[in-house]
N, C-alpha and C positions, 0 to 999 in steps of 0.2 A: 431608509438606507442612506448613509453618508459616504460620499466618495470625494477624495481629494487628490488631485494630481497637479504637477507643474503644467500649466496650460500652454505655454509657449516659451521659446528660448531662441537666442541668436545662434548659438552653436552648442554642439554636444559637450564641448569642454567646459563651457560655462555651467551647463546643467550639472555636470559631474561635480564641479566645485560646490554648487549649492547643496548637493546631497550629502557631502562628507559628514557634517555634524549630525544630521538626522539619521544617518546610516549607522552610527555607533551603537545605538540601542537595538538595531535589527540584525547586526552581524555577530557571529560567534567567533571569538578570538582565543578560545581555550587552547592550551597546549596539549590537553588530553581529551579525547572524545570517549564516551562510553554509552552503552545501551544494553538492554536485556531482551531476550526473545525466546521463542519456542518453550514457554513456561508450561510445565505439567504440574501435577499435584506434588511431585517429589524431586523435580529437577528444573534447571533453567540454563540457558546459554548466556554467558556474559561476554560482551564484545568491547574491544577498546582499540584506539589508535593513538600512537605517539607522534604528535604533530611537529616535534623537533626534527623528525625524519633522520634519526640516527639509530644505529643498532642499540636496542634497549631491552631490559627485562620488564615485561608488562606484568604487574602484580595486581591481582584482584583481592580485596579484603571484603568479607561478608559477615554481617551480624544481624540479629533481630532487633537491635536498638541502635538508633542513629548515633547517639552519644558514645557508644562503644567504639566506633571507628575513630572518633576524635581522640578518645582516651588512649587508644592503641598507639597513636603517634606521639603521645605526650610522655616524655621520659620522667616527668615529675609526678605522674599520676600513680597512686598506690591503692592497695585494697583490692577487693573482689570486683571483677569486671565481667560483663557479658562476654562469652567466648566469641572470638573473631577467627573465622576461617580464612586461609590464604591459599591462593593457587597462582602459579607463575607460568609465563610462556615467553620465550625469546622471540622478539619481532625484528625483522630486517627488511631490506628493500625487496626481498623475494615476495613478500606479502604486502608491500607498500606500507610497512610498519603497522599493520593491523593484526589482531589476534582474537581468537574466540576460545573460550573454555567452557566445558559442560560441568556444572556444579550439581552433584547428586546427593541424595540423602536428606532432602529438605522436608520440612513439615508442610502438610497440606493446608490451604487456606490461611497462610501466614504472610505477613508483611516482612520483607527483608530489605536491608540497606546494604549498598555496596559502593566501593570506591576503586577506581583504577589509578594506578601510579606507574609512571615510566621512569625506570632507573637506568641512566645512561651507562653503556658499556664502552664508551669512548675513553679518551685519555683522562677525562675528569669523571672518575667512577663514583664520586660522591654526589654528582648532580642528579636531581630527580625532580619530576613534575607530578603533582597529584591532581587528579580530576575532581569534579564536584561529587558530593555524596548523592547518590541516586537510589531509587527504590523500585521494587516490583512486589507483586503479591502472587503466591503460588495458587494454582487451581484448587478448588475444593475437592475433597474426596468424592470419588464417583458414586458412592452410596449416600451421600449427604444431599438433601433437598435444599441446596443453598441458592441464593440469588446470584446472578451474574449479569454484568452490563459491559457492552463493548461498542466501539465505533469501527466502521469500515470506511476506507478511503482509497482513492486512486487518482492518477493523472496529475502529476506535480511538475510544474516548470515547462509546460508544453507550448508549442506554437510561438516561441520567442518571448512569452510573457514570464519573465524571471523575477528576480528579487528586487522589487521596487521599494526603496526606502520611504516613498511618499504615498504608497497605497494606504488608505485609511477607511475604516468602517466604524459604524456605531453599533455595538452589540445590543440585543434586545434588553439587556439589563442596564443600558444607559452608558456603559463604559466605552470609551474610544480606544480602538486597537489600531496601531499604526506601524507600518514598516515590515517589509518582507512577507513571509508566508503566514499571513494573519489567521488562516484557517486553523492552524495548530492551536492557537490560543482559544479559539472558539470551541474546538473539540475538547481541550483540556478542562474547560469549565464544567463538563459533565462528569469528570472524575471516573473515566472508564477503567475497568479492571485490565483491559488490554485493547490494543488496536490491531486491526486486520488491514494490512497493506496489500491490495489485490493486484497491483502491477502498474506499469507506467509511472513508477516513482522516480524515474529519470527519463528524459527524452534525449537519448544518445544520438538520435538522428536530427535533432533540432538545434541549430545555433541559437544563442541568446544575444542579440545585438545590444550595443550600448544604449540605443534609443529606438523607439518604434512608435509609429503614429497610431493613435487610438481612433477607431472608426467614429464618424460623426454621430451615428445613432447610438453609440455607447458613451457619448459625452465629449468626444473629440480631445484634441491636445496631444501631448507627447508623453509616452510612457518611458520611464528611465529604468534601465537594468544596471544595478551596481552591486557586485561586479557583473561584467559581461562574460559570455562564454562563446567564443567565436569559432567553433569547430564542430564538425560531425565526427563522431567516434569511429575510429578504425582500429587503432592499436589498443593493447591492454591498458596502457597509461591513459589513453583518451577515455576509456570507459571508467577507469578509476576516478578521473578528474570530474566526471559527471556526478558521481556520488559525493565527492568532496565539495562540489559546488552547492549541493543542497544541504549538506551538513554544516556549511558555513552560515546557515540561517539560525539565529538564536532561538526563535520561536519553535522551530522544529526540534532543536536539541533540548530545549527546556521541556517540551512535550515528552521526548524520549527518556528524559531523566526520571520520569515517574510513571511511564506507561510502557509495559513490555509489548513487543510486537510479534506478529506472525506474518511472514513475508512470502508473497508469490511473485511471479513475473508475468508480464504480457509482452507485447511486441516491441514497445519503444525502449525497453532495456537493451534491445539489439538494433532493430530498425523497423519501420512501419510495415505491418502485415507480413512479416517474414515467415518462412516455413523451411524446414530442413530440405536441403537439396536445391534451394533456389539460387540462381546466379543473378547478381545485381547488374543494373544497367552499365553499359560500357562507359558512359560519360561520367563527369565529376559528380559527386565526390568518391564514388565507389570503384569506378573503372573496371567493372566486370569481376570483382571479387566474389567468392562464394559466401553466401549467407552463413554457412556452417563455420567459416573462419571467423567471421564477426561474432557468432554465437559462442565460440570457445572462449574468446577474450571477454565477452560480456558476462558469461556465466562465472568465470573466475573472479571478475570484479564484483559480481553480485554476492558471491559467497564470502569474499574478502571483507565486504562492507556491510554485511548484515548478520545478525545473530541467529543463524540457522544451524540446527543440529543435523549432522550427517550430510549426505550429498543428494538426497532425494527432495524434490520440491513438492511432491504429493505426499500427504501425510494427514493424520487426524489427531485431535486432542480432545479430551473430555474435561469439562468444567462442572463438577458436581453431578448430581443425579439427572439433571434436566437438560443438559446440552452436550452434544458432541459436534465438533466443528471439523468438516472435511475440506481440505485444501487441495485443489486440483492443479495439475500442470498441463496446460492446453497448448504448449508451444513445442516441447521437446520431441514429441512423438507423433505429431500430426502429419497427414499426407498433404500434398500440394493443394493450395487454394483453388487453382483452375479446375481441379478434378471434383469440386464440391457439388457437382450435378449428377454424379454417378449413381444410378438407381440401385446398384449393388452395394453401395456404401463405401466410405473411406474412413480412415482413422482420425480421431481427434485425440483420444487418450492413449492409444497403443494398447495392445492386448494385456500386457502385464499390469498396467495401471487400472484398466477396466476390471480385471479379475480382482485386484486389491479392493477397488471401490465396492464391488458387489459383496464381497466377503465382509468388508468392514461395516457396510450398511446392515447386512443381515445379522451380524454379530452384535451390533450396538444395542445396549440396553437403555440408552439415554432417552428421555422423553422427546426431545427435539433433535432432529438430525439436520444440521444447517450446512448446506453445500456451497462453498465459495468457488464460483466459476467466473474467471475474469473475462470470459467471452459470453455475451448474452445469448440466451437460448433461442429467441425468435426475432430480435431486432436485427435487421439485415445490415451488414457492414461490408465495405469494399465495393469495388466496381463489379460489373457483370462477369468479368473474367478473373476476379480476385476476391471471391466471397470468403471473408476471413473468419466469421463466427460459425455457428451451427447451421443457420438457414441460408436460403438463396432467393427468397421472395417467390416461391413456387409452392402451391398447396400440396404437391406430392412430397412424399418422404424420400429425400435424396441425400447423397453425400454423407456428411457427418450426422445428419438427422437420423440415419439408420442406426447409428450407435446410440444416439440420444433416445430413440424409441425403445431400444433394447434395455437401457437403464430404467426408463419409466415403467416399462412392462415388468421388469424384475421387481421393482418396488411394489407394484400392485400384486403380483403373484405371491410374494412372500409377506404380504400384509404389513409392510414397513410403514408405520404411521408418522405423521407430523414431520414431513420433509419440506424444507423451505430453501429456496435458492437466492443467494445474494450475488450481485454482479455490478459491473461498471463498464469501462472502456469507451462508451459512446458519447461521453461528455454532455449528457443531459440526465434529467431526473424523472423516474417513472416507477409506477407500481403496476404489475401485469398479472392478471388472473388467467389461469389456464383451465379449460373445461373440455372434456372429450366430446361433449354435445356439439361443440363448434368445430371440432377437429377432423382432419383427414385420418390421422392415427387415433383410433378410439380406445386402445387398450392401455389406459393409464387412469390414475385417480386425479381429481382436480388438485391444483397446487398454486402457490404464489411465487413470483420472482420480483425482487426489489432492486432497482437500478439507481446508482448514484454517480456523482462526479460532474465535472472535474473539481478537485479541491483547489487547484491553482493552475489553470490552463485555459485555452480558448473553449468557449461553449459552442456546441453544434446541435444540429437536429431540428425536429425529431426524425427518427428513422422509421421506415416502413416495417410492418410486422409480417413475417412469414407465418402463414395461417395453418401450418401442418399440425400444430398441437393446440389449436383453438385459443390463441392468446387474445386478450382484450386489455387495452389501457384503462386502468381504473384511476390513475393519476398521471399527468404528463406536464412537464415544464421544460421548454427548450426555446432557443431563439425564434423558431418558427411559430411558436404559440404565443410569444410575448411581443412580436412585432419589431424585433431588432435583428441585425445582420448576423451571419455566421461568424465564427471565431471571435465572439465578444470576449473581452478580457476580464479578469477579476476586477471588481467583485461581482460582476454580472453573472447570474445564473450558476454560481458555484454551489456545490452541495456535498454532503457526506451522509452516511447512515449511522443510526444508533439502534442497538438491539438490547432489550432488557428482559430477562426471564426471572420472574419472581419465585419465591419459595414454593408457592402453590402450583408452579408449572406454567403459569400464564405467560405468553410471549407477546411483547409489544415491539413493533418496528416503527421507527420514525425516520423520515427523510427530512434533513435539516439544511437550511440555508446557511451561507457564510456568516450571517448576522446572528445565528442561533435560533432563528424563527423556525418553527415546525411547519413544514410544507404539507406533509401527509402523515397520517398515523393510523396504524391498524393493530388491534389487539386480538389475539387468537388464543382460545383455550385448547388444550391438547385433546385429542380423540382417545 
């Protein structure tokens, strides 16, 4: 692994001057942002932002051939062309000049190309800015035994480790990758059909200072953030600016230009370990504000800045015959963290979402049912009075585990096969096998959970396991296992996940380092 930083400096201002040239290749200065998401076999959400920040008509053009988009803008082009579909939406400051459009009637398993254009509605109505031509592939038909490959990621820009133009790695293929969020280029090399963003894709509660000292056991020196982000999000514009900070990274937007996404949220889209009804501390920066007030602003910004269909964050999508992906919302409906020891159980999903999940799992005809849970099932998080995930480090089935036991029992009772859990949040990498023979709760079938992250944040852990469901680490990498301190910055101990289902239904999961090296791999045949 190759790591390159500016080791020392007289002043932050000198360091900033030194980074200006190298930062040009790491920053995204496009006038139009665009991305695609929530792709199904016959639809997709197209998202765009007009960065001139003036009232504009956001125009999306879509075609099955890239050259058709170019010809559509060429007045001198004649003859037969591939049909180009167009849809428009007015964008104003009410949505921070962002807009999303659902495109329906698409062909399954097909590559589409799209372009966003912003046509000014100001005094110069002829002014327009066109974004880059981007692409996505629709999901295969649910009856087709097609292959599918995707990455999952979480934890971006946390603990003050932001966009460093001098961060550099050497990929396992020998290529040097430098500047900004380098993980996106590593993930892009795998050519995934889509990306799953599990949450903490902003750190609204973490300022990003202009410079930050790197711990000695992680190499020492000074980390440079260019640009900085010197605030904790309170207002709607604060939350919006967090999303804009990350979209300012060229490697991220290049990745989004060819990789559609499915987006969840976790705590840091609002604030650390928050729950509905929580009142924040009286001191700075929150001064006793209700977490619900923060969450309203945060959720509006989340939907404004991501290609999500509808207003529900829990949903499912099927890709071909062999996979259905279930995305959970474990923030909106949970009960209070301090109550997570209640032997009668508390909510994690809420009754409506729990009912939906059971029905959807029972109904699913996909070979593999992959559940994306942004809070780990057995890794203990938070302090003793703030248990934020499912477990509490108690072998008894308590709190949110009562609901988890109900889900696992339902899966067994209805003979729902081939269920796998993907998770993140804890900032270390792990593979966990669950076995009722080791568990307090016995009424479930053995299963696997795969843990990744961070993709660009401080590394922590490892965390202790709550033994209620018989978990066992089959792979583990964290600062505590590698002999370095907590909150180690990129590129140390960063990871993402990769899943591939072949046409024959075989599922392979890989946990992958920032350099592209495979840390752990497991291949499973369907039952």
